[in-house]
N, C-alpha and C positions, 0 to 999 in steps of 0.2 A: 504494500500500500504506500501511497504517497501523501504527505501532508502538504497542503497548498492553500493559497488564498484566492478567492473569487475576485477577479478584477474587471470583469465585463460580461456582456451577453452577446449571443450570436443569434441572428434571425435568418432563416432560410425558407423562402416561400416555395422553392422547388427542391425536392429531395426525395430519396428513396421512400417508398410507401411505408416501410417498416420503421421509419423515423418519425412518422406523423404522431403528434401528441407529446413528443419529448421536448424538454427545455434544454438548451445548450448554453453552457457558461464557459468563460475564458478563465483558465487557472494558471496562476504563477506558483510553481513549486517552491517550497522553502529551500534555502541554501543547504546543500548536502554537508555532511560532516567533513568531507574532504575539502570543502570550500569552493567547489566547482559551481559555476553559474548554470542554472537549468533554463531551458527555453519554455516559453508559455505554450499551452495546448488547450484544446477544447474537450470538454467532458459533458456527457449527458447527465442531467440532474434528476434523481428519483426521490430526493428527500426534501425538496423545497428550499434549497440554499439560495442566498442572495449575495449581491455585491458587498464585499467587505468581510464575508464569513470565512473563517478558517475551516477547511474541509478535509475529509479522508477520501482519497480517490483510489480506485482499483483499476488496473489496466489488463488488456489481453482477454484471454478466455474467461477469467473470473469476472470481468466487466460484462461480457455478453451474458454470462449465467445469471448475473444479478438482475438483468432486465426481464427475464422470463419471456423474451421474444425470440423465437427460433430464427437463427441465422441473421440476426440484426447486425448491420454494418457499423458497429461501434467498437472503439478501441479503449475508451476511458469512461468511467461512470463514477459520479459522486455518490458514495454510499453512506456518508455520515457528516454531520456538522459538529465541529469540535466546540464543546462548552468551555473546557479549560485544558491547559497543557503545561506540564512541568518539564522543562529541559534547560540545558545550559543556554544562556542568553545568546551566545555566539552562533547557536544552531539556526535560529530563525532570523529572517530579515527584519 
């Protein structure tokens, strides 16, 4: 899983039928423990997250399984909204 922050929304009026009804949000991953910068990505939201929320994101086959939509063309899904987090301050942006 990835910890990230929701920094925006994506609207797509034309998309694969299996994506209808899904909300898409732009995620900025937290800085990794190695200090490498991560690139932003888009994730489907199934928990009602909003801009500014810290979230848990799953990717790959686990993401598709969380949607319960057979063969959905999705690579990342927000599966949780973080209420609190205790880590070394250097870990997060």
